[in-house]
TIROTI-375372 format. One line per 10 residues: their letters; for each residue x, z, y of C-alpha. Coordinates in Angstrom, 1 decimal, padded with zeros to 4 digits. Example, Ala and Ser with C-alpha at 12.3 -4.5 7.8 and 13.67 -1.06 7.14 Angstrom:
REM TIROTI-375372
as> 012.3:007.8:-004.5 ~ 013.7:007.1:-001.1
//
This chain:
REM TIROTI-375372
mvrppaasgv> 000.0:000.0:000.0 ~ 001.3:-001.0:003.4 ~ 001.1:001.8:006.0 ~ -000.3:000.9:009.5 ~ 002.1:001.2:012.4 ~ 001.1:004.7:013.5 ~ 001.9:006.0:010.0 ~ 005.2:004.3:009.5 ~ 007.3:006.4:011.9 ~ 007.5:007.9:015.3
tpwtswaqsi> 006.7:005.6:018.2 ~ 009.9:005.3:020.4 ~ 010.0:007.2:023.6 ~ 010.5:004.0:025.5 ~ 007.1:002.8:024.3 ~ 005.6:006.1:025.4 ~ 007.2:005.9:028.8 ~ 005.9:002.4:029.3 ~ 002.4:003.4:028.2 ~ 002.4:006.4:030.6
vngavgdylh> 003.5:004.2:033.5 ~ 000.8:001.6:032.7 ~ -001.8:004.4:032.7 ~ -000.7:005.5:036.1 ~ -000.2:002.2:037.9 ~ -000.9:-000.5:035.4 ~ -003.1:-002.5:037.7 ~ -000.3:-002.7:040.2 ~ 002.1:-003.9:037.5 ~ -000.4:-006.5:036.3
arqnglgitm> -001.1:-007.8:039.8 ~ 002.6:-008.3:040.4 ~ 003.3:-009.7:037.0 ~ 005.8:-006.9:036.4 ~ 007.5:-007.0:033.0 ~ 006.6:-003.4:032.4 ~ 002.9:-004.3:032.3 ~ 001.5:-004.2:028.8 ~ -000.4:-007.2:027.5 ~ -003.2:-006.2:025.1
alyhhdrplp> -002.4:-006.9:021.5 ~ -002.7:-005.5:018.0 ~ 000.6:-003.7:017.2 ~ 002.3:-003.2:013.9 ~ 005.6:-001.2:013.6 ~ 005.8:-001.0:017.4 ~ 005.6:-004.8:017.8 ~ 002.7:-007.2:018.7 ~ 001.1:-008.7:015.6 ~ 000.8:-012.5:016.0
lhpqaileay> -002.7:-013.6:015.2 ~ -002.2:-016.2:012.6 ~ -002.9:-015.8:008.9 ~ 000.7:-015.7:007.6 ~ 001.7:-013.0:010.1 ~ -001.3:-010.9:009.1 ~ -000.5:-011.3:005.4 ~ 003.1:-010.3:006.0 ~ 001.9:-007.1:007.8 ~ -000.9:-006.4:005.3
phpttrlcvl> -000.1:-008.0:001.9 ~ -003.4:-006.7:000.5 ~ -006.0:-007.3:003.2 ~ -009.7:-006.4:002.7 ~ -012.8:-007.9:004.2 ~ -013.5:-004.6:006.0 ~ -011.6:-003.9:009.2 ~ -011.0:-000.7:011.1 ~ -009.9:-001.2:014.7 ~ -008.4:001.9:016.6
vhglgcnegi> -008.2:001.9:020.4 ~ -006.2:004.6:022.2 ~ -006.9:006.3:025.5 ~ -005.4:006.5:029.0 ~ -001.5:006.5:029.1 ~ -001.2:006.3:025.3 ~ -000.5:003.8:022.6 ~ -001.0:003.5:018.9 ~ 001.4:006.4:018.3 ~ -001.3:008.8:019.4
wtyrdparpt> -003.0:008.5:016.0 ~ 000.1:009.8:014.1 ~ 000.1:013.2:012.5 ~ 001.6:015.1:009.5 ~ -000.1:014.3:006.2 ~ -001.5:017.7:004.9 ~ -000.9:016.5:001.3 ~ 002.7:015.4:002.1 ~ 004.0:017.4:005.0 ~ 007.3:015.4:005.2
eatsygaalq> 005.3:012.1:005.8 ~ 003.2:010.9:008.6 ~ -000.3:009.5:008.4 ~ -003.2:008.4:010.6 ~ -006.9:007.9:010.6 ~ -006.3:004.2:009.9 ~ -004.1:005.1:006.8 ~ -006.7:007.5:005.5 ~ -009.5:004.9:005.9 ~ -007.3:002.3:004.2
adpgytplfv> -006.8:004.5:001.2 ~ -010.5:005.3:000.9 ~ -012.9:003.6:001.4 ~ -010.6:000.6:001.8 ~ -010.6:-000.6:005.4 ~ -007.7:-002.7:006.7 ~ -006.5:-000.7:009.8 ~ -005.5:-002.5:013.0 ~ -004.2:-000.7:016.1 ~ -004.6:-001.9:019.7
rynsglaiae> -002.1:-001.3:022.5 ~ -003.2:-002.2:026.1 ~ -002.6:-001.6:029.8 ~ -004.8:001.4:030.4 ~ -004.4:001.3:034.1 ~ -006.5:-001.9:034.4 ~ -010.3:-001.6:035.0 ~ -012.1:-000.4:032.0 ~ -014.4:-003.4:032.1 ~ -011.4:-005.8:032.3
ngrqlaalla> -009.9:-004.2:029.2 ~ -013.3:-004.5:027.6 ~ -013.3:-008.3:028.2 ~ -009.7:-008.5:026.8 ~ -010.7:-006.5:023.7 ~ -013.7:-008.8:023.1 ~ -011.4:-011.8:023.2 ~ -008.7:-010.1:021.0 ~ -011.2:-009.3:018.3 ~ -012.6:-012.8:018.4
alveayplpv> -009.1:-014.1:017.9 ~ -008.5:-011.6:015.1 ~ -011.6:-012.6:013.1 ~ -010.8:-016.3:013.5 ~ -007.2:-015.8:012.3 ~ -007.9:-013.3:009.6 ~ -007.0:-014.6:006.1 ~ -010.3:-013.4:004.6 ~ -014.0:-013.6:005.8 ~ -014.7:-010.4:007.7
teiilighsm> -017.8:-008.6:006.3 ~ -017.6:-005.3:008.2 ~ -015.9:-003.8:011.3 ~ -015.8:-000.2:012.4 ~ -014.4:000.7:015.8 ~ -012.7:004.0:016.7 ~ -011.9:004.8:020.3 ~ -010.2:007.9:021.7 ~ -011.1:009.0:025.2 ~ -011.0:005.9:027.5
gglvircach> -010.7:003.8:024.3 ~ -014.3:004.5:023.5 ~ -015.4:003.2:026.9 ~ -013.3:000.1:026.5 ~ -015.0:-000.5:023.1 ~ -018.4:-000.1:024.6 ~ -017.6:-002.7:027.3 ~ -016.1:-005.1:024.7 ~ -019.3:-004.9:022.6 ~ -021.4:-005.7:025.7
yaaqhqapwv> -019.3:-008.8:026.6 ~ -019.2:-010.0:023.0 ~ -023.0:-009.6:022.7 ~ -023.4:-011.5:026.1 ~ -021.5:-014.4:024.7 ~ -022.8:-014.1:021.1 ~ -019.4:-013.7:019.7 ~ -019.6:-013.7:015.9 ~ -017.5:-010.6:015.4 ~ -019.9:-008.2:017.2
gqvrrvfylg> -022.5:-008.9:014.5 ~ -020.1:-007.4:011.9 ~ -019.7:-004.1:013.8 ~ -021.4:-001.4:011.7 ~ -020.2:001.8:013.1 ~ -018.5:003.0:016.4 ~ -016.8:006.3:016.6 ~ -016.1:007.9:020.1 ~ -013.6:010.7:020.1 ~ -013.7:012.6:023.3
sphdgaplal> -014.9:009.6:025.3 ~ -016.3:010.5:028.7 ~ -019.5:008.5:028.6 ~ -020.8:010.4:031.7 ~ -017.4:010.6:033.4 ~ -014.5:012.9:033.3 ~ -014.6:015.9:035.8 ~ -010.9:015.7:036.7 ~ -011.2:012.0:037.6 ~ -014.2:012.8:039.8
lshiaaevlv> -012.4:015.7:041.5 ~ -009.3:013.6:042.2 ~ -011.6:011.0:043.8 ~ -013.4:013.6:046.0 ~ -010.0:015.1:047.0 ~ -008.7:011.7:048.0 ~ -011.8:010.9:050.1 ~ -011.6:014.3:051.9 ~ -007.9:014.0:052.7 ~ -008.2:010.5:054.0
avpnpitkli> -011.2:011.5:056.2 ~ -009.3:014.4:057.9 ~ -007.9:013.2:061.3 ~ -004.4:014.2:060.5 ~ -001.5:011.9:059.6 ~ -000.1:014.3:056.9 ~ -003.4:014.8:055.1 ~ -004.2:011.0:055.4 ~ -000.8:010.3:053.8 ~ -001.5:012.7:050.9
gdifnlrsqg> -004.9:011.0:050.5 ~ -003.3:007.6:050.4 ~ -000.9:008.8:047.7 ~ -003.9:010.1:045.7 ~ -005.5:006.7:045.9 ~ -002.4:005.0:044.4 ~ -003.7:006.1:041.0 ~ -004.8:003.1:038.8 ~ -008.2:001.5:038.7 ~ -008.4:002.7:035.1
ikdlrgaplv> -008.2:006.3:036.2 ~ -010.7:005.7:039.0 ~ -013.2:004.2:036.5 ~ -013.3:007.5:034.6 ~ -015.3:009.1:037.4 ~ -018.6:008.0:035.8 ~ -020.3:006.0:033.1 ~ -018.5:002.7:032.2 ~ -019.7:-000.2:034.3 ~ -019.8:-003.9:033.3
dahghpdaea> -020.9:-007.1:035.0 ~ -024.6:-007.6:034.4 ~ -024.4:-011.4:034.3 ~ -021.1:-012.9:033.1 ~ -018.0:-012.9:035.2 ~ -018.0:-012.0:038.9 ~ -018.1:-014.8:041.4 ~ -015.4:-015.0:044.1 ~ -018.1:-015.4:046.8 ~ -020.6:-013.0:045.5
papqqvapwl> -019.5:-010.4:042.9 ~ -021.8:-010.0:040.0 ~ -024.1:-007.0:040.0 ~ -022.9:-004.1:037.8 ~ -024.7:-002.0:035.3 ~ -023.8:000.9:032.9 ~ -022.4:-000.6:029.7 ~ -025.3:-000.7:027.2 ~ -024.9:000.6:023.7 ~ -024.6:-002.0:020.9
mtarhylivg> -028.0:-001.6:019.4 ~ -027.0:-003.2:016.0 ~ -024.4:-000.5:015.3 ~ -024.5:003.2:014.5 ~ -022.8:005.4:017.1 ~ -021.0:008.7:016.5 ~ -019.7:011.2:019.0 ~ -016.9:013.6:018.1 ~ -016.1:016.2:020.8 ~ -013.6:019.1:021.0
algddpqhla> -013.9:022.7:022.4 ~ -011.1:024.9:023.5 ~ -012.7:028.0:022.2 ~ -014.4:029.2:019.0 ~ -017.9:028.9:020.3 ~ -019.2:025.5:021.4 ~ -022.0:027.2:023.3 ~ -019.7:029.6:025.2 ~ -019.7:029.2:029.0 ~ -015.9:028.3:029.0
tillgdglvl> -016.6:025.5:026.6 ~ -019.5:024.2:028.6 ~ -017.4:024.2:031.8 ~ -014.1:023.0:030.3 ~ -015.1:021.0:027.1 ~ -011.9:019.9:025.4 ~ -009.8:020.5:028.5 ~ -010.4:017.1:029.9 ~ -013.8:015.9:028.8 ~ -017.1:017.9:028.7
aprmpttppd> -019.4:017.9:025.7 ~ -022.0:015.2:025.9 ~ -025.6:015.9:026.8 ~ -027.8:016.3:023.8 ~ -029.8:013.1:022.9 ~ -033.4:012.8:024.0 ~ -034.2:009.6:022.0 ~ -036.4:009.6:018.8 ~ -034.7:010.7:015.6 ~ -034.3:007.2:014.4
gvgpdpivre> -031.9:006.5:017.3 ~ -034.1:003.8:018.9 ~ -033.9:003.6:022.6 ~ -031.4:003.0:025.4 ~ -029.2:005.9:024.2 ~ -029.1:005.5:020.4 ~ -027.4:008.8:019.6 ~ -029.0:011.2:017.1 ~ -027.9:014.8:016.6 ~ -026.7:014.1:013.0
riacfprtdh> -024.1:011.8:014.5 ~ -022.5:014.3:016.9 ~ -019.8:016.7:015.7 ~ -018.0:019.4:017.7 ~ -014.7:020.8:016.6 ~ -013.8:024.3:017.9 ~ -010.2:025.1:019.0 ~ -009.6:021.3:019.3 ~ -008.2:020.0:022.6 ~ -008.6:016.5:023.9
lrlardpavc> -005.4:014.9:022.4 ~ -005.8:016.6:019.0 ~ -009.1:014.7:018.5 ~ -007.0:011.6:017.8 ~ -004.8:013.3:015.2 ~ -006.6:016.1:013.3 ~ -007.2:016.0:009.6 ~ -010.6:017.6:010.0 ~ -011.8:015.0:012.4 ~ -010.5:012.3:010.0
qqirrwcade> -012.4:013.9:007.2 ~ -015.6:013.8:009.3 ~ -015.2:010.1:010.0 ~ -014.6:009.4:006.3 ~ -017.7:011.5:005.4 ~ -019.9:009.6:007.8 ~ -018.7:006.3:006.4 ~ -019.4:007.5:002.8 ~ -022.7:009.1:003.6 ~ -024.1:006.0:005.1
egvpdgg> -022.8:003.4:002.7 ~ -025.6:000.9:002.0 ~ -027.9:002.1:004.8 ~ -029.5:-001.0:006.4 ~ -028.0:-002.1:009.7 ~ -029.5:-000.3:012.7 ~ -030.5:002.7:010.6
//
């Protein structure tokens, strides 16, 4: 069995440094075509995976028709999924490796410039998955998507754009897992925006300068202030920008929320106020129990993990087991169930 990139070793510090810089000022790097800017791609062993059948077969000699695509969050890369294998403490593993072993998904890891607008990364991910399915050496029968933090919002936008353009791959998406994704916005991002607005408004050159420095943060960070927004009708026009809407949920897939809590009690005031340290627990669903409606989340598809901070959600054996359990429990359930 070939291990996915995140399970094959430690991601070099140079890749981490580049990912952090992209998260902070990635839109600036992209606009100036700076070589430090990351181009979205699937990565294998810290290198972009060329999307043609032979390259995929070399990376995955025993591919399956079921794909698992993992998308990291702000300032990260595919190395965020790596953790020590509880069964073999001297070896590393990942959610992708576990899902490859059972129930048999072929794991693919996305690396991208997380400083770009979330909607733009959603467009790029939609195109990347279309290219993947076209180049894949076998017919793809099922896709599951796993997004950590911002990655979940990028996935949500990608599914919207793919559905808009009737991309074949989106019809194969059966499940989407959101790990600490701020669907209603991240409080720290909102607070930094408010602080910048106040500092710029104060009629003092020093506070204005500090406010301007605050505003140098990337568009990706700014987009975390609220729910993910997408163009309502295709691409924006140079003369008249397209109207925006909150990214809709992909109604043909099942959606699962995994959240963390810093304390032991998910109902404790500290947990309610702080969540996993960066993202608050989501509001409870108000839709019917079958998940039909604009917010297709049912209580049975929400899991909260005590004493689990935001980053650990991407590399925790218990979280991985919950994902595998959900996949196993709903095998054979009709689409949209």
